[in-house]
PQR file of N, CA, C, O and H, with PARSE charges and radii, in Angstrom:
ATOM      1  N   MET A   1      -4.483  25.477 -41.423 -0.4000 1.5000
ATOM      2  CA  MET A   1      -5.318  26.117 -40.436 -0.0000 2.0000
ATOM      3  C   MET A   1      -5.069  25.488 -39.069  0.5500 1.7000
ATOM      4  O   MET A   1      -5.034  24.265 -38.929 -0.5500 1.4000
ATOM      5  N   ASP A   2      -4.900  26.320 -38.092 -0.4000 1.5000
ATOM      6  CA  ASP A   2      -4.723  25.758 -36.769 -0.0000 2.0000
ATOM      7  C   ASP A   2      -6.077  25.552 -36.091  0.5500 1.7000
ATOM      8  O   ASP A   2      -7.108  25.990 -36.602 -0.5500 1.4000
ATOM      9  H   ASP A   2      -4.928  27.313 -38.205  0.4000 1.0000
ATOM     10  N   TRP A   3      -6.064  24.888 -34.947 -0.4000 1.5000
ATOM     11  CA  TRP A   3      -7.312  24.489 -34.285 -0.0000 2.0000
ATOM     12  C   TRP A   3      -8.123  25.681 -33.808  0.5500 1.7000
ATOM     13  O   TRP A   3      -9.348  25.592 -33.728 -0.5500 1.4000
ATOM     14  H   TRP A   3      -5.227  24.533 -34.532  0.4000 1.0000
ATOM     15  N   MET A   4      -7.464  26.811 -33.483 -0.4000 1.5000
ATOM     16  CA  MET A   4      -8.197  27.988 -33.003 -0.0000 2.0000
ATOM     17  C   MET A   4      -9.065  28.585 -34.116  0.5500 1.7000
ATOM     18  O   MET A   4     -10.188  29.021 -33.862 -0.5500 1.4000
ATOM     19  H   MET A   4      -6.469  26.883 -33.548  0.4000 1.0000
ATOM     20  N   LYS A   5      -8.554  28.605 -35.327 -0.4000 1.5000
ATOM     21  CA  LYS A   5      -9.328  29.138 -36.453 -0.0000 2.0000
ATOM     22  C   LYS A   5     -10.513  28.231 -36.771  0.5500 1.7000
ATOM     23  O   LYS A   5     -11.591  28.715 -37.115 -0.5500 1.4000
ATOM     24  H   LYS A   5      -7.642  28.251 -35.533  0.4000 1.0000
ATOM     25  N   ILE A   6     -10.321  26.937 -36.659 -0.4000 1.5000
ATOM     26  CA  ILE A   6     -11.406  25.993 -36.927 -0.0000 2.0000
ATOM     27  C   ILE A   6     -12.515  26.148 -35.881  0.5500 1.7000
ATOM     28  O   ILE A   6     -13.697  26.171 -36.224 -0.5500 1.4000
ATOM     29  H   ILE A   6      -9.445  26.543 -36.380  0.4000 1.0000
ATOM     30  N   ILE A   7     -12.132  26.253 -34.617 -0.4000 1.5000
ATOM     31  CA  ILE A   7     -13.133  26.435 -33.549 -0.0000 2.0000
ATOM     32  C   ILE A   7     -13.863  27.766 -33.723  0.5500 1.7000
ATOM     33  O   ILE A   7     -15.076  27.835 -33.522 -0.5500 1.4000
ATOM     34  H   ILE A   7     -11.171  26.234 -34.339  0.4000 1.0000
ATOM     35  N   SER A   8     -13.143  28.816 -34.090 -0.4000 1.5000
ATOM     36  CA  SER A   8     -13.777  30.117 -34.312 -0.0000 2.0000
ATOM     37  C   SER A   8     -14.778  30.049 -35.466  0.5500 1.7000
ATOM     38  O   SER A   8     -15.867  30.616 -35.372 -0.5500 1.4000
ATOM     39  H   SER A   8     -12.158  28.760 -34.253  0.4000 1.0000
ATOM     40  N   ALA A   9     -14.423  29.368 -36.538 -0.4000 1.5000
ATOM     41  CA  ALA A   9     -15.327  29.236 -37.680 -0.0000 2.0000
ATOM     42  C   ALA A   9     -16.564  28.432 -37.300  0.5500 1.7000
ATOM     43  O   ALA A   9     -17.676  28.781 -37.700 -0.5500 1.4000
ATOM     44  H   ALA A   9     -13.539  28.907 -36.614  0.4000 1.0000
ATOM     45  N   LEU A  10     -16.381  27.358 -36.530 -0.4000 1.5000
ATOM     46  CA  LEU A  10     -17.532  26.571 -36.076 -0.0000 2.0000
ATOM     47  C   LEU A  10     -18.447  27.383 -35.164  0.5500 1.7000
ATOM     48  O   LEU A  10     -19.671  27.307 -35.276 -0.5500 1.4000
ATOM     49  H   LEU A  10     -15.479  27.076 -36.206  0.4000 1.0000
ATOM     50  N   PHE A  11     -17.854  28.154 -34.267 -0.4000 1.5000
ATOM     51  CA  PHE A  11     -18.642  28.985 -33.366 -0.0000 2.0000
ATOM     52  C   PHE A  11     -19.428  30.043 -34.132  0.5500 1.7000
ATOM     53  O   PHE A  11     -20.601  30.280 -33.843 -0.5500 1.4000
ATOM     54  H   PHE A  11     -16.860  28.216 -34.176  0.4000 1.0000
ATOM     55  N   LEU A  12     -18.786  30.676 -35.104 -0.4000 1.5000
ATOM     56  CA  LEU A  12     -19.463  31.692 -35.916 -0.0000 2.0000
ATOM     57  C   LEU A  12     -20.620  31.087 -36.702  0.5500 1.7000
ATOM     58  O   LEU A  12     -21.692  31.687 -36.785 -0.5500 1.4000
ATOM     59  H   LEU A  12     -17.833  30.483 -35.339  0.4000 1.0000
ATOM     60  N   THR A  13     -20.415  29.915 -37.273 -0.4000 1.5000
ATOM     61  CA  THR A  13     -21.480  29.234 -38.005 -0.0000 2.0000
ATOM     62  C   THR A  13     -22.634  28.871 -37.078  0.5500 1.7000
ATOM     63  O   THR A  13     -23.797  29.033 -37.448 -0.5500 1.4000
ATOM     64  H   THR A  13     -19.545  29.428 -37.206  0.4000 1.0000
ATOM     65  N   ALA A  14     -22.329  28.385 -35.886 -0.4000 1.5000
ATOM     66  CA  ALA A  14     -23.384  28.036 -34.924 -0.0000 2.0000
ATOM     67  C   ALA A  14     -24.171  29.282 -34.510  0.5500 1.7000
ATOM     68  O   ALA A  14     -25.392  29.224 -34.365 -0.5500 1.4000
ATOM     69  H   ALA A  14     -21.385  28.254 -35.586  0.4000 1.0000
ATOM     70  N   MET A  15     -23.476  30.404 -34.319 -0.4000 1.5000
ATOM     71  CA  MET A  15     -24.179  31.643 -33.949 -0.0000 2.0000
ATOM     72  C   MET A  15     -25.150  32.054 -35.040  0.5500 1.7000
ATOM     73  O   MET A  15     -26.289  32.425 -34.757 -0.5500 1.4000
ATOM     74  H   MET A  15     -22.484  30.450 -34.437  0.4000 1.0000
ATOM     75  N   ILE A  16     -24.702  31.989 -36.288 -0.4000 1.5000
ATOM     76  CA  ILE A  16     -25.577  32.374 -37.404 -0.0000 2.0000
ATOM     77  C   ILE A  16     -26.791  31.456 -37.468  0.5500 1.7000
ATOM     78  O   ILE A  16     -27.912  31.923 -37.668 -0.5500 1.4000
ATOM     79  H   ILE A  16     -23.777  31.688 -36.518  0.4000 1.0000
ATOM     80  N   ILE A  17     -26.578  30.162 -37.303 -0.4000 1.5000
ATOM     81  CA  ILE A  17     -27.687  29.198 -37.372 -0.0000 2.0000
ATOM     82  C   ILE A  17     -28.699  29.450 -36.263  0.5500 1.7000
ATOM     83  O   ILE A  17     -29.904  29.397 -36.507 -0.5500 1.4000
ATOM     84  H   ILE A  17     -25.667  29.782 -37.141  0.4000 1.0000
ATOM     85  N   PHE A  18     -28.229  29.723 -35.043 -0.4000 1.5000
ATOM     86  CA  PHE A  18     -29.147  29.908 -33.918 -0.0000 2.0000
ATOM     87  C   PHE A  18     -29.832  31.275 -33.939  0.5500 1.7000
ATOM     88  O   PHE A  18     -30.955  31.396 -33.449 -0.5500 1.4000
ATOM     89  H   PHE A  18     -27.250  29.765 -34.844  0.4000 1.0000
ATOM     90  N   LEU A  19     -29.195  32.297 -34.487 -0.4000 1.5000
ATOM     91  CA  LEU A  19     -29.775  33.637 -34.473 -0.0000 2.0000
ATOM     92  C   LEU A  19     -30.645  33.942 -35.689  0.5500 1.7000
ATOM     93  O   LEU A  19     -31.435  34.885 -35.644 -0.5500 1.4000
ATOM     94  H   LEU A  19     -28.283  32.199 -34.885  0.4000 1.0000
ATOM     95  N   TRP A  20     -30.528  33.184 -36.765 -0.4000 1.5000
ATOM     96  CA  TRP A  20     -31.248  33.467 -38.005 -0.0000 2.0000
ATOM     97  C   TRP A  20     -32.772  33.482 -37.829  0.5500 1.7000
ATOM     98  O   TRP A  20     -33.408  34.421 -38.308 -0.5500 1.4000
ATOM     99  H   TRP A  20     -29.886  32.418 -36.803  0.4000 1.0000
ATOM    100  N   PRO A  21     -33.395  32.489 -37.164 -0.5600 1.5000
ATOM    101  CA  PRO A  21     -34.857  32.527 -37.028  0.2800 2.0000
ATOM    102  C   PRO A  21     -35.341  33.745 -36.236  0.5500 1.7000
ATOM    103  O   PRO A  21     -36.362  34.340 -36.581 -0.5500 1.4000
ATOM    104  N   ARG A  22     -34.624  34.112 -35.190 -0.4000 1.5000
ATOM    105  CA  ARG A  22     -35.017  35.280 -34.396 -0.0000 2.0000
ATOM    106  C   ARG A  22     -34.877  36.564 -35.210  0.5500 1.7000
ATOM    107  O   ARG A  22     -35.717  37.457 -35.101 -0.5500 1.4000
ATOM    108  H   ARG A  22     -33.795  33.628 -34.910  0.4000 1.0000
ATOM    109  N   ALA A  23     -33.838  36.665 -36.015 -0.4000 1.5000
ATOM    110  CA  ALA A  23     -33.640  37.848 -36.849 -0.0000 2.0000
ATOM    111  C   ALA A  23     -34.758  37.976 -37.878  0.5500 1.7000
ATOM    112  O   ALA A  23     -35.247  39.078 -38.127 -0.5500 1.4000
ATOM    113  H   ALA A  23     -33.156  35.940 -36.103  0.4000 1.0000
ATOM    114  N   LYS A  24     -35.167  36.847 -38.482 -0.4000 1.5000
ATOM    115  CA  LYS A  24     -36.271  36.891 -39.446 -0.0000 2.0000
ATOM    116  C   LYS A  24     -37.552  37.369 -38.776  0.5500 1.7000
ATOM    117  O   LYS A  24     -38.293  38.165 -39.353 -0.5500 1.4000
ATOM    118  H   LYS A  24     -34.769  35.952 -38.279  0.4000 1.0000
ATOM    119  N   GLN A  25     -37.820  36.888 -37.556 -0.4000 1.5000
ATOM    120  CA  GLN A  25     -39.023  37.304 -36.828 -0.0000 2.0000
ATOM    121  C   GLN A  25     -38.960  38.787 -36.493  0.5500 1.7000
ATOM    122  O   GLN A  25     -39.963  39.489 -36.625 -0.5500 1.4000
ATOM    123  H   GLN A  25     -37.218  36.242 -37.088  0.4000 1.0000
ATOM    124  N   MET A  26     -37.811  39.274 -36.065 -0.4000 1.5000
ATOM    125  CA  MET A  26     -37.673  40.688 -35.724 -0.0000 2.0000
ATOM    126  C   MET A  26     -37.900  41.575 -36.945  0.5500 1.7000
ATOM    127  O   MET A  26     -38.533  42.625 -36.834 -0.5500 1.4000
ATOM    128  H   MET A  26     -36.997  38.705 -35.958  0.4000 1.0000
ATOM    129  N   ILE A  27     -37.397  41.169 -38.095 -0.4000 1.5000
ATOM    130  CA  ILE A  27     -37.584  41.959 -39.310 -0.0000 2.0000
ATOM    131  C   ILE A  27     -39.057  41.968 -39.717  0.5500 1.7000
ATOM    132  O   ILE A  27     -39.583  42.999 -40.136 -0.5500 1.4000
ATOM    133  H   ILE A  27     -36.883  40.316 -38.185  0.4000 1.0000
ATOM    134  N   LYS A  28     -39.718  40.820 -39.592 -0.4000 1.5000
ATOM    135  CA  LYS A  28     -41.121  40.719 -39.991 -0.0000 2.0000
ATOM    136  C   LYS A  28     -42.018  41.564 -39.098  0.5500 1.7000
ATOM    137  O   LYS A  28     -42.970  42.172 -39.587 -0.5500 1.4000
ATOM    138  H   LYS A  28     -39.290  39.983 -39.251  0.4000 1.0000
ATOM    139  N   GLU A  29     -41.734  41.615 -37.794 -0.4000 1.5000
ATOM    140  CA  GLU A  29     -42.610  42.288 -36.847 -0.0000 2.0000
ATOM    141  C   GLU A  29     -42.192  43.712 -36.504  0.5500 1.7000
ATOM    142  O   GLU A  29     -42.834  44.350 -35.670 -0.5500 1.4000
ATOM    143  H   GLU A  29     -40.961  41.121 -37.397  0.4000 1.0000
ATOM    144  N   SER A  30     -41.145  44.221 -37.119 -0.4000 1.5000
ATOM    145  CA  SER A  30     -40.675  45.566 -36.789 -0.0000 2.0000
ATOM    146  C   SER A  30     -41.577  46.626 -37.428  0.5500 1.7000
ATOM    147  O   SER A  30     -42.159  46.385 -38.486 -0.5500 1.4000
ATOM    148  H   SER A  30     -40.624  43.702 -37.796  0.4000 1.0000
ATOM    149  N   PRO A  31     -41.696  47.790 -36.795 -0.5600 1.5000
ATOM    150  CA  PRO A  31     -42.524  48.853 -37.384  0.2800 2.0000
ATOM    151  C   PRO A  31     -41.845  49.431 -38.623  0.5500 1.7000
ATOM    152  O   PRO A  31     -40.619  49.518 -38.690 -0.5500 1.4000
ATOM    153  N   LYS A  32     -42.645  49.817 -39.582 -0.4000 1.5000
ATOM    154  CA  LYS A  32     -42.124  50.401 -40.812 -0.0000 2.0000
ATOM    155  C   LYS A  32     -41.934  51.898 -40.616  0.5500 1.7000
ATOM    156  O   LYS A  32     -42.721  52.546 -39.926 -0.5500 1.4000
ATOM    157  H   LYS A  32     -43.641  49.746 -39.528  0.4000 1.0000
ATOM    158  N   GLY A  33     -40.894  52.440 -41.221 -0.4000 1.5000
ATOM    159  CA  GLY A  33     -40.595  53.857 -41.085 -0.0000 2.0000
ATOM    160  C   GLY A  33     -41.415  54.700 -42.045  0.5500 1.7000
ATOM    161  O   GLY A  33     -41.660  54.308 -43.186 -0.5500 1.4000
ATOM    162  H   GLY A  33     -40.254  51.913 -41.782  0.4000 1.0000
ATOM    163  N   SER A  34     -41.837  55.868 -41.565 -0.4000 1.5000
ATOM    164  CA  SER A  34     -42.561  56.805 -42.433 -0.0000 2.0000
ATOM    165  C   SER A  34     -41.542  57.702 -43.143  0.5500 1.7000
ATOM    166  O   SER A  34     -40.343  57.624 -42.876 -0.5500 1.4000
ATOM    167  H   SER A  34     -41.639  56.186 -40.638  0.4000 1.0000
ATOM    168  N   SER A  35     -42.026  58.542 -44.039 -0.4000 1.5000
ATOM    169  CA  SER A  35     -41.104  59.424 -44.758 -0.0000 2.0000
ATOM    170  C   SER A  35     -40.470  60.430 -43.807  0.5500 1.7000
ATOM    171  O   SER A  35     -39.328  60.836 -44.022 -0.5500 1.4000
ATOM    172  H   SER A  35     -43.000  58.606 -44.256  0.4000 1.0000
ATOM    173  N   GLU A  36     -41.183  60.842 -42.762 -0.4000 1.5000
ATOM    174  CA  GLU A  36     -40.608  61.755 -41.779 -0.0000 2.0000
ATOM    175  C   GLU A  36     -39.469  61.082 -41.010  0.5500 1.7000
ATOM    176  O   GLU A  36     -38.466  61.724 -40.700 -0.5500 1.4000
ATOM    177  H   GLU A  36     -42.111  60.513 -42.588  0.4000 1.0000
ATOM    178  N   ASP A  37     -39.621  59.805 -40.704 -0.4000 1.5000
ATOM    179  CA  ASP A  37     -38.559  59.069 -40.023 -0.0000 2.0000
ATOM    180  C   ASP A  37     -37.311  59.005 -40.889  0.5500 1.7000
ATOM    181  O   ASP A  37     -36.195  59.180 -40.400 -0.5500 1.4000
ATOM    182  H   ASP A  37     -40.437  59.283 -40.956  0.4000 1.0000
ATOM    183  N   TRP A  38     -37.506  58.751 -42.183 -0.4000 1.5000
ATOM    184  CA  TRP A  38     -36.358  58.659 -43.083 -0.0000 2.0000
ATOM    185  C   TRP A  38     -35.668  60.007 -43.235  0.5500 1.7000
ATOM    186  O   TRP A  38     -34.441  60.076 -43.291 -0.5500 1.4000
ATOM    187  H   TRP A  38     -38.412  58.609 -42.581  0.4000 1.0000
ATOM    188  N   LYS A  39     -36.454  61.079 -43.303 -0.4000 1.5000
ATOM    189  CA  LYS A  39     -35.847  62.414 -43.392 -0.0000 2.0000
ATOM    190  C   LYS A  39     -35.035  62.713 -42.138  0.5500 1.7000
ATOM    191  O   LYS A  39     -33.951  63.290 -42.215 -0.5500 1.4000
ATOM    192  H   LYS A  39     -37.451  61.023 -43.258  0.4000 1.0000
ATOM    193  N   GLY A  40     -35.562  62.322 -40.992 -0.4000 1.5000
ATOM    194  CA  GLY A  40     -34.857  62.554 -39.744 -0.0000 2.0000
ATOM    195  C   GLY A  40     -33.564  61.770 -39.641  0.5500 1.7000
ATOM    196  O   GLY A  40     -32.663  62.168 -38.902 -0.5500 1.4000
ATOM    197  H   GLY A  40     -36.443  61.853 -40.929  0.4000 1.0000
ATOM    198  N   ALA A  41     -33.451  60.675 -40.357 -0.4000 1.5000
ATOM    199  CA  ALA A  41     -32.221  59.882 -40.338 -0.0000 2.0000
ATOM    200  C   ALA A  41     -31.237  60.336 -41.414  0.5500 1.7000
ATOM    201  O   ALA A  41     -30.025  60.309 -41.199 -0.5500 1.4000
ATOM    202  H   ALA A  41     -34.183  60.352 -40.957  0.4000 1.0000
ATOM    203  N   ILE A  42     -31.751  60.751 -42.564 -0.4000 1.5000
ATOM    204  CA  ILE A  42     -30.879  61.097 -43.692 -0.0000 2.0000
ATOM    205  C   ILE A  42     -30.178  62.431 -43.472  0.5500 1.7000
ATOM    206  O   ILE A  42     -29.016  62.580 -43.849 -0.5500 1.4000
ATOM    207  H   ILE A  42     -32.736  60.774 -42.739  0.4000 1.0000
ATOM    208  N   ILE A  43     -30.853  63.396 -42.875 -0.4000 1.5000
ATOM    209  CA  ILE A  43     -30.252  64.723 -42.688 -0.0000 2.0000
ATOM    210  C   ILE A  43     -28.995  64.663 -41.812  0.5500 1.7000
ATOM    211  O   ILE A  43     -27.973  65.221 -42.213 -0.5500 1.4000
ATOM    212  H   ILE A  43     -31.797  63.275 -42.568  0.4000 1.0000
ATOM    213  N   PRO A  44     -29.014  64.016 -40.636 -0.5600 1.5000
ATOM    214  CA  PRO A  44     -27.756  63.933 -39.862  0.2800 2.0000
ATOM    215  C   PRO A  44     -26.670  63.122 -40.563  0.5500 1.7000
ATOM    216  O   PRO A  44     -25.489  63.454 -40.463 -0.5500 1.4000
ATOM    217  N   LEU A  45     -27.060  62.057 -41.275 -0.4000 1.5000
ATOM    218  CA  LEU A  45     -26.065  61.272 -42.011 -0.0000 2.0000
ATOM    219  C   LEU A  45     -25.407  62.110 -43.103  0.5500 1.7000
ATOM    220  O   LEU A  45     -24.194  62.031 -43.301 -0.5500 1.4000
ATOM    221  H   LEU A  45     -28.020  61.788 -41.357  0.4000 1.0000
ATOM    222  N   ALA A  46     -26.190  62.899 -43.801 -0.4000 1.5000
ATOM    223  CA  ALA A  46     -25.639  63.763 -44.846 -0.0000 2.0000
ATOM    224  C   ALA A  46     -24.713  64.811 -44.234  0.5500 1.7000
ATOM    225  O   ALA A  46     -23.691  65.154 -44.828 -0.5500 1.4000
ATOM    226  H   ALA A  46     -27.175  62.963 -43.641  0.4000 1.0000
ATOM    227  N   ALA A  47     -25.060  65.322 -43.059 -0.4000 1.5000
ATOM    228  CA  ALA A  47     -24.199  66.291 -42.391 -0.0000 2.0000
ATOM    229  C   ALA A  47     -22.855  65.661 -42.010  0.5500 1.7000
ATOM    230  O   ALA A  47     -21.811  66.293 -42.171 -0.5500 1.4000
ATOM    231  H   ALA A  47     -25.890  65.043 -42.576  0.4000 1.0000
ATOM    232  N   VAL A  48     -22.872  64.449 -41.518 -0.4000 1.5000
ATOM    233  CA  VAL A  48     -21.628  63.764 -41.149 -0.0000 2.0000
ATOM    234  C   VAL A  48     -20.778  63.494 -42.389  0.5500 1.7000
ATOM    235  O   VAL A  48     -19.566  63.711 -42.373 -0.5500 1.4000
ATOM    236  H   VAL A  48     -23.720  63.935 -41.387  0.4000 1.0000
ATOM    237  N   VAL A  49     -21.412  63.022 -43.461 -0.4000 1.5000
ATOM    238  CA  VAL A  49     -20.673  62.762 -44.700 -0.0000 2.0000
ATOM    239  C   VAL A  49     -20.064  64.059 -45.233  0.5500 1.7000
ATOM    240  O   VAL A  49     -18.912  64.074 -45.667 -0.5500 1.4000
ATOM    241  H   VAL A  49     -22.396  62.846 -43.474  0.4000 1.0000
ATOM    242  N   GLY A  50     -20.827  65.131 -45.200 -0.4000 1.5000
ATOM    243  CA  GLY A  50     -20.297  66.430 -45.654 -0.0000 2.0000
ATOM    244  C   GLY A  50     -19.125  66.897 -44.803  0.5500 1.7000
ATOM    245  O   GLY A  50     -18.153  67.442 -45.326 -0.5500 1.4000
ATOM    246  H   GLY A  50     -21.762  65.118 -44.848  0.4000 1.0000
ATOM    247  N   PHE A  51     -19.213  66.685 -43.496 -0.4000 1.5000
ATOM    248  CA  PHE A  51     -18.122  67.083 -42.600 -0.0000 2.0000
ATOM    249  C   PHE A  51     -16.873  66.261 -42.872  0.5500 1.7000
ATOM    250  O   PHE A  51     -15.767  66.801 -42.878 -0.5500 1.4000
ATOM    251  H   PHE A  51     -20.002  66.243 -43.071  0.4000 1.0000
ATOM    252  N   VAL A  52     -17.032  64.980 -43.094 -0.4000 1.5000
ATOM    253  CA  VAL A  52     -15.875  64.116 -43.391 -0.0000 2.0000
ATOM    254  C   VAL A  52     -15.238  64.531 -44.720  0.5500 1.7000
ATOM    255  O   VAL A  52     -14.013  64.575 -44.832 -0.5500 1.4000
ATOM    256  H   VAL A  52     -17.931  64.541 -43.089  0.4000 1.0000
ATOM    257  N   ILE A  53     -16.054  64.830 -45.712 -0.4000 1.5000
ATOM    258  CA  ILE A  53     -15.505  65.290 -47.001 -0.0000 2.0000
ATOM    259  C   ILE A  53     -14.737  66.597 -46.823  0.5500 1.7000
ATOM    260  O   ILE A  53     -13.674  66.783 -47.414 -0.5500 1.4000
ATOM    261  H   ILE A  53     -17.049  64.793 -45.621  0.4000 1.0000
ATOM    262  N   LEU A  54     -15.276  67.497 -46.013 -0.4000 1.5000
ATOM    263  CA  LEU A  54     -14.588  68.757 -45.735 -0.0000 2.0000
ATOM    264  C   LEU A  54     -13.238  68.501 -45.067  0.5500 1.7000
ATOM    265  O   LEU A  54     -12.236  69.113 -45.437 -0.5500 1.4000
ATOM    266  H   LEU A  54     -16.140  67.346 -45.533  0.4000 1.0000
ATOM    267  N   LEU A  55     -13.209  67.604 -44.091 -0.4000 1.5000
ATOM    268  CA  LEU A  55     -11.951  67.295 -43.424 -0.0000 2.0000
ATOM    269  C   LEU A  55     -10.936  66.682 -44.375  0.5500 1.7000
ATOM    270  O   LEU A  55      -9.752  67.012 -44.313 -0.5500 1.4000
ATOM    271  H   LEU A  55     -14.023  67.107 -43.791  0.4000 1.0000
ATOM    272  N   VAL A  56     -11.383  65.796 -45.252 -0.4000 1.5000
ATOM    273  CA  VAL A  56     -10.476  65.158 -46.219 -0.0000 2.0000
ATOM    274  C   VAL A  56      -9.932  66.201 -47.179  0.5500 1.7000
ATOM    275  O   VAL A  56      -8.752  66.157 -47.527 -0.5500 1.4000
ATOM    276  H   VAL A  56     -12.345  65.527 -45.303  0.4000 1.0000
ATOM    277  N   MET A  57     -10.756  67.128 -47.610 -0.4000 1.5000
ATOM    278  CA  MET A  57     -10.303  68.152 -48.555 -0.0000 2.0000
ATOM    279  C   MET A  57      -9.318  69.124 -47.898  0.5500 1.7000
ATOM    280  O   MET A  57      -8.459  69.684 -48.580 -0.5500 1.4000
ATOM    281  H   MET A  57     -11.714  67.164 -47.328  0.4000 1.0000
ATOM    282  N   MET A  58      -9.434  69.329 -46.581 -0.4000 1.5000
ATOM    283  CA  MET A  58      -8.530  70.247 -45.889 -0.0000 2.0000
ATOM    284  C   MET A  58      -7.139  69.638 -45.724  0.5500 1.7000
ATOM    285  O   MET A  58      -6.162  70.366 -45.546 -0.5500 1.4000
ATOM    286  H   MET A  58     -10.132  68.874 -46.028  0.4000 1.0000
ATOM    287  N   VAL A  59      -7.043  68.323 -45.782 -0.4000 1.5000
ATOM    288  CA  VAL A  59      -5.725  67.676 -45.617 -0.0000 2.0000
ATOM    289  C   VAL A  59      -5.080  67.619 -46.947  0.5500 1.7000
ATOM    290  O   VAL A  59      -3.963  67.118 -47.071 -0.5500 1.4000
ATOM    291  H   VAL A  59      -7.836  67.732 -45.926  0.4000 1.0000
TER
END
């Protein structure tokens, strides 16, 4: 391993250590989604997945 990979790994580990407490707080205090919110998210995702499948089948 060269020194650049070691520094990158150390930096990535430090980022995870410093951001973990804030991420836990954000997850704990975030609003919960209702069933209407989930429906509003799933329908466009299903449309995109269906479109990608259609494109793959056309090739």
